GUKE-915178 format. One line per 5 residues: number of its first residue (from 1); their letters; for each residue x, y, z of N, C-alpha, C. Coordinates in pm, 1 decimal. Each point is the difference from the previous one (the first is absolute). Example, Ala and Ser with C-alpha at 12.3 -4.5 7.8 and 13.67 -1.06 7.14 Angstrom:
2
1	AS	1319.0,-569.0,780.0,-89.0,119.0,0.0,90.0,120.0,0.0; -35.0,105.0,-72.0,82.0,119.0,6.0,-77.0,109.0,73.0
//
This chain:
223
1	MPYRF	8036.4,7675.5,6260.6,139.9,31.0,-29.6,48.7,-125.9,-49.5; 1.8,12.8,-170.3,23.5,-118.5,-63.8,142.3,-33.1,-13.3; 106.3,43.2,56.7,133.7,-22.1,-27.7,93.9,-7.0,125.1; -47.1,79.0,88.5,65.2,24.0,121.6,-33.8,-71.7,125.8; 87.2,-39.6,89.7,-45.2,-14.6,139.6,60.2,9.0,112.8
6	LDEDK	-24.4,-12.7,121.9,75.5,18.3,115.5,89.9,-102.3,24.8; 118.5,7.7,80.2,57.5,-94.5,84.9,-101.2,-80.0,78.6; 84.6,-131.1,23.5,-116.4,-54.4,78.2,1.7,42.8,139.9; 94.9,40.5,48.2,-15.0,74.9,161.8,-69.5,139.2,18.6; -33.3,64.3,-117.4,-76.0,117.4,-9.6,-145.9,-13.7,-58.6
11	RFSKY	-39.3,-125.9,-7.6,-135.7,-21.9,-55.1,-105.3,-3.5,122.0; -86.7,105.4,-21.2,-95.0,17.3,134.2,-171.8,-21.6,-59.6; -34.5,-39.9,116.6,-159.5,-35.5,-37.6,-94.3,143.0,-0.6; -123.3,-41.4,8.9,-96.6,100.4,1.3,-31.2,89.1,110.8; 32.2,-86.3,104.4,-10.1,61.4,118.1,120.9,-5.7,128.0
16	QWIDV	102.0,54.6,-57.3,97.7,8.4,56.9,63.9,152.3,18.9; 78.8,53.7,87.3,56.2,84.5,60.9,136.0,-6.4,-99.3; 40.4,86.2,-58.7,143.0,18.7,-54.2,60.1,115.5,26.9; 137.2,15.7,8.7,61.0,136.4,14.0,118.7,-8.2,-148.8; -47.5,120.3,-107.7,60.3,14.3,-65.5,39.6,158.4,-52.9
21	DVIKA	105.3,26.4,-49.4,39.8,134.5,-59.6,-76.4,64.0,-101.0; -58.9,96.8,-17.3,-104.0,31.8,-140.8,80.6,172.9,6.1; -62.9,21.5,-140.3,28.8,150.1,-46.3,-99.5,32.7,-57.8; -63.3,127.8,-37.4,-120.7,38.6,-70.8,53.8,-16.4,-123.2; -118.9,-45.5,-92.0,16.3,-30.9,-155.5,18.7,131.7,-72.3
26	SSDPR	99.7,17.7,-67.2,14.9,110.6,-67.8,-75.9,32.8,-103.4; -58.0,-96.4,-72.7,-68.3,-17.1,-125.3,-154.0,-12.7,36.8; -54.1,-10.5,136.3,-113.2,-23.6,10.8,-49.3,105.0,105.3; -101.6,98.4,-31.5,-28.7,116.0,67.2,-105.6,-31.1,108.3; -57.1,-133.4,-3.8,-75.0,-26.9,135.1,70.1,-10.7,114.9
31	PESYK	-67.6,64.1,102.0,81.5,19.6,126.3,42.2,-106.3,57.9; -55.6,-120.2,-17.0,-10.6,-111.9,92.6,114.6,-121.1,-98.7; 26.6,54.2,-100.9,93.7,-124.5,-86.7,131.0,53.5,24.7; 77.2,-127.0,55.3,149.9,-7.2,43.3,38.3,-107.2,-79.9; 157.7,-16.7,7.0,81.1,-93.3,-53.6,70.3,-59.1,114.2
36	LNADS	-11.0,-137.8,5.0,88.9,-48.0,108.0,113.5,-88.9,-41.1; 96.9,-4.7,74.5,120.2,-66.4,-36.8,-4.6,-136.3,76.2; -32.6,-112.8,-113.0,-12.1,-122.0,36.5,91.2,-64.1,87.2; 130.0,53.7,-5.8,117.7,-56.8,76.6,-18.4,32.8,122.5; -75.6,94.9,88.4,5.5,56.4,97.3,-135.3,-89.0,73.0
41	ISIID	-85.5,-67.3,-44.5,-97.8,-71.8,50.0,43.8,-90.1,117.1; -67.8,29.9,121.9,18.0,-84.3,102.0,-146.3,-48.0,46.1; -21.4,-119.3,11.6,-120.5,-49.1,48.6,-5.7,8.2,152.9; -112.7,84.8,99.5,18.5,11.2,80.1,-105.2,-82.5,117.9; -119.2,-22.1,-38.6,-115.9,-92.7,58.3,-101.3,-17.8,-79.9
46	SVPSS	-75.0,-110.1,31.7,-145.6,-15.7,-47.4,-91.8,56.6,82.2; -117.8,37.4,-91.0,-100.3,33.9,86.6,-137.7,-113.2,-31.4; -29.5,-67.3,101.8,-72.4,-134.6,3.2,-150.7,66.3,-27.9; -72.4,-110.1,-46.3,-152.9,-1.0,-23.9,-107.9,-60.1,109.3; 93.8,-21.5,129.4,-73.5,-55.9,104.3,-82.9,106.8,69.5
51	DGWAQ	-84.0,-52.5,93.4,-82.0,111.9,34.2,-105.1,46.7,-85.3; -45.0,-34.0,-99.9,-77.3,84.0,-93.8,85.8,91.6,-54.3; 129.5,-10.9,-37.9,78.3,99.4,-62.9,23.2,144.3,86.2; -27.8,-35.0,113.7,31.8,126.2,91.9,112.2,90.6,-11.7; 91.0,-77.5,-30.3,141.4,78.5,2.2,25.6,71.0,-122.4
56	RKAII	-63.9,-67.3,-126.5,15.1,64.2,-123.9,-108.2,102.3,14.0; -103.6,-18.5,57.4,-112.2,113.5,2.5,28.0,107.5,71.6; 66.5,6.3,62.5,72.8,114.0,112.1,97.0,98.6,-70.5; 82.1,-84.7,-124.9,63.5,74.5,-55.4,-86.3,72.1,-126.3; -94.1,-93.4,-42.7,-67.1,61.5,-128.5,-110.5,97.4,23.5
61	RPLIK	-97.9,-23.9,115.5,-94.6,86.5,37.4,8.6,161.1,-20.6; 103.2,49.1,59.9,32.4,133.8,-24.3,14.4,62.5,-126.2; 28.7,-66.3,-115.3,9.4,29.6,-114.2,-125.8,-0.4,-82.3; -100.2,-71.5,61.1,-106.8,-15.2,-106.4,-97.5,125.6,-14.1; -42.0,8.0,-138.0,-96.0,115.7,-14.1,-127.8,-66.4,-43.7
66	TSLCE	-115.9,111.7,-4.5,-112.1,-63.8,-8.2,-60.8,-47.4,-123.1; 85.7,27.2,-91.7,-35.0,-36.4,-147.8,77.9,32.0,-124.6; 12.9,-38.9,-105.9,75.3,34.8,-130.1,-39.3,124.1,-9.0; -118.3,40.8,28.2,-25.8,153.7,-78.4,44.0,109.8,109.9; 37.6,-53.9,105.1,51.3,88.2,99.5,166.7,45.2,-33.2
71	IRKSR	75.3,-100.7,-30.3,130.0,-26.2,-20.0,22.2,89.4,-117.9; -102.1,-33.8,-110.3,28.7,73.0,-129.0,-10.4,137.5,13.4; -113.3,82.0,77.2,-18.5,108.1,36.7,117.8,84.7,77.5; 67.8,-94.6,92.4,75.5,68.8,29.5,139.5,35.2,-56.6; 26.6,-105.8,-95.7,101.2,12.6,-87.4,-2.8,103.5,-136.8
76	EDAGF	-133.8,18.8,-34.5,-46.5,103.7,-87.7,27.3,116.1,77.8; -66.4,26.3,130.0,46.3,123.3,52.7,116.5,44.4,32.8; 86.6,-93.3,37.7,107.5,23.8,89.3,141.2,-55.9,-77.6; -19.1,-73.5,-110.8,105.6,-57.2,-80.9,25.9,-169.6,64.7; -30.9,-8.2,130.6,34.1,-122.7,81.8,-135.4,-37.1,87.3
81	PTLGI	15.0,-128.1,24.8,99.2,-103.0,-11.9,-30.2,-95.4,-141.7; 85.4,-62.6,-16.1,-16.1,-86.9,-166.0,19.7,-145.0,56.7; -12.9,-41.1,129.9,-4.8,-111.6,46.8,-117.9,21.1,112.5; -109.3,-118.4,23.3,-92.2,5.9,92.2,-51.3,-155.9,19.2; -49.3,5.7,101.3,-106.3,-134.7,56.3,-107.4,57.4,36.7
86	FKPYK	-102.9,-94.2,-36.7,-140.3,7.8,40.8,-90.4,-82.1,-18.5; -129.0,-23.0,60.1,-80.0,-120.7,10.5,-93.8,47.2,-99.8; -26.6,-81.7,-125.9,-104.6,28.1,-79.9,-151.4,-52.8,68.3; -117.0,88.2,-41.0,-80.6,-7.6,49.9,-89.3,-142.6,-14.9; 23.7,-23.8,-152.9,-49.4,-102.8,-58.4,85.5,-44.7,-90.6
91	INKLI	43.5,-133.9,1.8,64.0,-78.4,-93.8,-108.0,-48.9,-103.5; -0.9,39.3,-144.8,-118.8,-40.7,-72.2,39.5,-130.1,-81.9; 120.2,5.2,-41.6,48.6,-139.7,-100.5,180.1,-1.1,-9.8; 44.9,-100.0,-9.4,133.0,-2.6,-56.1,-18.8,-8.9,-180.4; 63.9,78.8,-59.6,8.2,10.6,-161.0,124.6,-84.4,-33.7
96	IETAD	15.2,-97.9,-62.7,108.8,-69.3,-41.7,-4.6,22.1,-190.1; 93.2,56.4,-54.4,11.6,40.8,-123.7,115.9,-37.1,-27.9; 2.7,-73.0,-134.4,118.7,-49.9,-110.8,115.1,95.7,-19.5; 111.7,-18.1,26.5,91.3,113.7,-11.2,133.4,-83.3,-116.3; 58.4,83.8,-26.2,126.5,-51.8,-71.4,76.6,-83.1,52.1
101	SEWSA	41.2,-126.4,-43.0,79.4,-103.3,77.9,140.0,48.7,-5.4; 74.1,118.1,-73.0,117.6,39.0,7.0,27.0,116.8,36.5; 121.4,19.1,51.6,21.0,164.9,30.5,34.3,54.1,-101.1; -47.7,146.7,-46.4,32.5,80.6,-92.5,130.2,26.3,-11.3; 60.6,81.6,-112.0,118.2,39.2,6.3,46.3,116.7,115.1
106	QQLMT	-130.6,90.4,-17.1,20.7,102.9,112.2,-9.5,-61.4,136.1; -67.7,-80.8,28.0,-14.2,-56.4,139.7,152.6,-79.4,45.3; 40.2,-57.3,-105.7,139.6,-63.2,45.4,112.3,99.0,11.5; 3.0,70.8,-77.7,62.6,144.4,11.3,-12.0,60.0,127.5; -103.4,33.1,50.4,-31.1,78.0,98.9,57.4,-131.3,153.2
111	LQQTE	-44.3,-104.2,-28.4,32.8,-95.2,122.9,164.8,-40.8,41.5; 69.8,38.4,-139.9,119.5,-66.8,-5.6,96.6,140.3,50.1; -48.9,151.3,7.2,34.2,84.6,38.5,28.9,22.5,174.1; -95.0,-77.0,49.2,-6.1,-24.6,153.4,134.6,-6.0,79.0; 17.6,83.8,103.4,86.5,-27.5,91.0,8.7,-79.3,100.7
116	LFHQN	-108.6,-35.0,26.9,-50.3,-88.0,104.5,91.4,-125.2,36.3; 1.6,-71.6,-105.2,63.1,-127.2,0.6,126.6,-17.1,-91.5; 101.8,-82.9,55.0,119.3,5.4,-69.5,38.8,-117.6,-56.8; -54.7,-118.5,11.0,15.4,-134.7,-68.9,-98.8,-41.0,-119.3; 23.0,-46.5,-86.6,-83.1,-37.7,-70.1,12.5,-172.0,-18.4
121	PTQPL	-146.6,-35.4,17.5,-43.9,-144.7,-29.6,26.8,-54.2,-127.5; 17.7,-122.1,-25.9,2.7,-58.5,-137.5,-114.9,8.8,-84.1; -119.1,19.0,53.4,-128.1,12.2,-78.6,-93.7,132.7,43.9; -33.3,65.4,-68.9,-109.8,128.4,32.5,-119.6,-50.1,59.0; -61.4,64.1,111.6,-100.0,-37.8,42.4,-122.1,-0.6,-99.0
126	EKIPF	-82.6,-97.4,14.2,-110.2,-28.3,-86.0,-118.5,127.6,32.0; -41.9,27.8,-103.3,-88.2,105.7,-27.3,-147.6,-52.4,33.1; -49.0,50.2,83.6,-155.7,-45.4,34.3,-93.4,40.9,-131.4; -70.1,-81.6,-58.3,-93.8,36.8,-112.5,-105.5,25.3,27.4; -28.8,71.0,110.7,-133.9,63.7,24.4,31.5,131.3,81.9
131	NFKYE	-130.4,69.4,-7.7,15.2,104.6,84.1,-131.3,-12.3,130.6; 49.1,41.5,99.8,-126.1,-16.7,118.9,-28.0,125.9,34.6; -126.9,17.5,10.9,-40.1,154.7,44.3,-125.4,-48.1,72.9; -25.5,103.2,126.2,-116.7,-4.3,85.8,-87.2,116.8,-12.9; -140.1,-39.8,-30.7,-104.8,117.9,6.9,-35.6,-4.5,143.0
136	FSCSC	-20.3,134.0,15.6,-35.5,-16.8,171.6,-52.6,178.9,-17.5; -54.4,43.9,139.7,-74.8,121.6,6.5,43.5,61.8,134.8; 13.5,115.6,29.3,49.7,71.9,139.9,-129.7,39.5,69.6; 39.4,29.6,134.7,-124.0,8.2,87.2,-49.3,164.6,-22.9; 95.8,82.0,-65.8,-35.4,111.8,4.7,-94.4,50.2,-75.7
141	EGCNG	-97.7,105.8,14.2,-96.7,32.3,-70.5,24.9,61.7,-139.4; -61.4,-41.5,-107.7,53.9,21.8,-149.7,78.6,-96.3,-72.3; 57.5,-89.2,85.7,81.6,-87.5,-95.2,-71.1,-69.8,-90.8; 54.6,-16.6,-135.6,-63.4,-58.1,-101.6,38.8,-137.6,-17.1; 115.1,-42.1,76.1,47.7,-123.3,-28.9,123.0,1.9,-37.2
146	HTLTC	107.6,-102.8,10.5,127.7,6.2,-64.3,45.2,-143.6,-49.1; 75.1,13.0,-108.3,55.5,-155.7,-38.2,148.7,18.6,1.2; 63.1,-36.6,79.6,154.6,10.5,-3.3,83.3,-137.6,-29.5; 87.1,13.6,-76.1,93.4,-103.5,-23.0,79.2,-49.3,132.9; 12.8,-124.0,29.2,73.4,-51.7,117.2,156.1,-77.2,-31.5
151	TDWEM	88.4,70.9,46.3,118.3,-65.3,-10.6,83.5,-58.1,108.4; -95.3,-41.1,94.7,58.8,-69.1,114.4,107.7,-140.2,-46.3; 100.3,0.6,51.8,101.0,-92.5,-30.3,-90.9,-133.0,54.0; -25.0,-22.7,116.4,-72.7,-106.9,15.7,-92.2,-71.4,-73.9; -84.7,97.8,-51.4,-110.6,-69.0,-104.6,87.7,-65.5,-111.3
156	GQSFR	98.6,64.4,-69.0,81.5,-36.0,-98.9,54.4,-158.5,33.9; 43.9,-6.6,120.3,39.5,-116.3,37.6,-88.9,-97.6,12.4; -126.5,43.9,50.8,-87.3,-105.0,6.7,-30.5,-83.5,-122.0; -10.0,87.1,-106.0,-40.7,-24.0,-130.1,84.4,-95.5,-52.9; 137.2,17.8,23.6,74.9,-94.5,-54.5,-6.7,-166.3,96.1
161	RWRKQ	-3.2,24.6,109.5,11.5,-146.9,94.5,-149.0,-22.5,-55.3; -95.1,43.5,-6.7,-124.1,-72.0,-37.9,-42.5,-58.8,-151.9; 68.5,80.9,-99.0,8.0,-25.9,-111.9,70.8,-162.1,-20.5; 107.0,24.6,77.3,93.3,-129.6,24.2,-73.3,-135.5,35.2; -76.5,60.6,106.0,-69.9,-120.4,77.2,-116.5,-47.3,-63.4
166	YGDNW	-94.0,113.2,-62.4,-123.1,-45.0,-40.9,8.1,21.7,-168.7; 82.2,50.9,-41.2,5.3,-2.9,-149.5,-103.0,112.1,-38.6; -93.4,-37.7,-115.2,-89.4,98.2,-63.9,-115.5,31.1,129.9; -0.5,-56.4,78.8,-119.8,23.2,133.1,48.5,81.3,100.8; 118.3,51.6,-0.8,65.3,77.7,114.5,-113.1,142.1,2.4
171	EAAFR	-88.5,59.3,-75.0,-74.1,100.5,42.4,-63.3,-37.5,106.6; -72.2,-130.5,6.1,-99.6,-12.4,114.0,66.4,41.6,148.2; 145.8,-66.7,16.4,48.0,28.1,138.1,39.7,138.3,15.5; 38.8,72.9,-131.7,58.5,134.9,16.8,-145.8,90.1,25.3; -116.2,-22.7,-54.2,-96.4,76.4,35.2,-67.8,-21.1,130.2
176	LKYEQ	32.7,-134.5,47.5,-37.0,-20.9,150.9,51.7,79.7,77.7; 137.9,34.0,7.2,76.8,55.6,91.5,-4.3,165.4,2.1; 5.6,44.6,-141.8,45.8,120.0,-45.6,-167.2,84.5,-24.2; -52.5,-65.7,-24.1,-160.5,62.2,-17.3,-109.3,-17.6,142.5; -16.7,-140.4,-11.9,-103.9,-50.8,118.4,24.4,38.1,125.3
181	EMKSK	144.6,-66.3,28.3,52.8,54.6,135.7,29.7,111.1,64.7; 51.4,72.9,-117.7,33.3,140.7,18.3,-139.8,94.2,20.0; -110.3,-69.4,-18.4,-125.8,44.4,16.1,-58.9,-20.7,122.9; 17.8,-104.8,50.4,-85.9,-90.7,87.7,124.4,-47.4,155.9; 76.6,-26.1,-18.8,104.4,-78.3,72.5,104.6,103.5,61.2
186	FDTHF	38.2,91.8,-73.2,103.8,121.5,21.6,-59.2,117.3,38.3; 63.3,67.0,87.8,-12.1,137.5,4.0,86.6,77.6,-114.6; -19.6,11.3,-126.0,89.8,14.6,-98.8,-18.7,172.3,-30.1; 161.8,12.8,6.6,45.8,166.3,-45.0,71.6,-20.6,-88.2; -2.0,111.9,-104.1,88.1,46.2,-84.7,132.3,75.3,16.8
191	YVGTI	97.6,-41.5,-29.3,121.9,89.0,-9.4,-24.5,59.4,-135.2; 10.1,139.2,-53.8,13.9,48.2,-100.6,108.7,105.7,-28.3; 39.8,26.7,-129.8,134.4,105.2,-8.7,-53.8,55.3,-165.0; 51.7,90.7,-36.1,-6.5,52.1,-138.2,120.2,-3.1,-53.6; -34.8,-20.1,-154.0,98.8,-59.8,-85.4,99.0,125.4,-58.4
196	HQYPN	144.3,-37.8,28.5,79.7,95.2,-34.9,-22.2,87.6,-126.9; -18.1,-77.3,-116.2,-21.6,56.7,-142.0,-128.4,64.4,-7.5; -101.7,-45.2,104.6,-147.0,48.2,-36.4,-42.6,46.0,133.2; 49.9,155.3,67.2,-22.4,7.1,126.0,-147.8,-18.8,77.8; -82.0,42.0,-107.8,-139.9,-18.8,43.9,-62.7,-103.3,2.9
201	AWIII	74.6,-115.5,-48.8,-40.7,-147.3,-13.5,0.5,-71.6,117.4; -101.3,-46.0,61.1,56.8,-86.1,152.0,-28.5,-171.1,-49.2; 70.4,-80.9,103.0,-0.2,-91.8,-23.4,17.7,-108.3,138.9; -59.9,-90.0,20.9,5.2,-60.8,128.2,149.3,-82.8,10.1; 74.5,37.0,68.4,144.5,-87.0,17.4,-17.0,-80.4,97.4
206	GLYYP	-73.6,-24.9,56.4,3.5,-125.1,118.1,-151.8,-8.3,75.3; 10.2,-143.9,82.5,-133.3,-0.6,78.7,39.2,-34.3,135.5; -84.1,60.5,88.4,6.0,-33.7,129.2,-107.9,-57.8,47.7; 7.6,-122.3,64.8,-132.3,-53.6,-0.2,13.0,-71.6,141.4; -16.7,41.5,79.1,-14.1,-76.8,159.8,-142.2,-69.5,-7.0
211	PVQVM	-22.0,-103.3,85.9,-100.9,-78.1,7.9,-122.9,121.7,52.8; -108.7,-44.1,-74.8,-118.8,65.8,94.1,-34.0,-25.4,135.6; 9.8,120.7,79.6,-32.1,-33.1,160.9,-118.6,-4.4,17.3; -53.1,-129.0,68.1,-120.3,-51.3,17.1,-28.2,90.9,140.8; -143.1,-37.1,52.3,-20.1,68.7,126.8,68.5,-73.3,105.8
216	SDLFD	40.7,-136.1,9.9,55.0,-55.9,125.6,146.8,71.2,3.2; 69.4,42.1,-119.4,111.3,41.8,9.4,11.8,145.7,56.2; -107.3,75.0,-36.1,-34.0,136.0,45.1,-7.7,-24.0,174.3; -80.8,-89.2,36.0,-9.2,-4.5,156.7,145.7,-47.9,73.2; 43.2,-90.9,-71.4,129.2,-35.5,57.9,85.3,128.1,20.6
221	SLV	17.7,95.4,-124.7,100.6,105.9,-4.6,-37.2,98.3,121.5; -128.8,-2.6,56.8,-50.1,105.0,105.4,16.5,-46.6,127.2; 25.2,-143.6,22.9,-7.9,-41.3,114.4,164.3,-21.2,62.8
//
């Protein structure tokens, strides 16, 4: 959101419970699309990462599907879901592509029309001059692989922070976390969703990455 932001007492982090009033988005036919009343946001509690993300896993685990292929087929057959989460069978690589450094006129018009936020900062949010994509495959038979754009907010913030810290060498730190560690250190899952204007196109809208559970952790959970 380049122009609008939440009031200080209503800003919530990635793993927090909130209470908020919502209504179905009348201009968006996707069944999971709702608009929220930002003035009604109330922060309830946080979900900690202790015990190997045990509390977070208890919330997310029932939602996990076997693959993107499964999620897409369900949507093609029934018209939903247009949101989902799954664990990629193999992450091949992170692709970083140069993108426009300025918002297009259409993007600015669309973003300014949002009803989510009510106050305007003095400066618009900087547009990230790169597109981040993951090339991966699913575990299901017949999967030919996928390449999806990733719009995870945390990735964008990491880029801004590490570019400021490392200058032109930001990519080494970025790839360490979002490519190497996502493949080896974390049990990486992708949150995915469709695009309003292109209902058959899927993108990665977020990353869920608890630490990889080693054998000692598995033993401790059984005793």
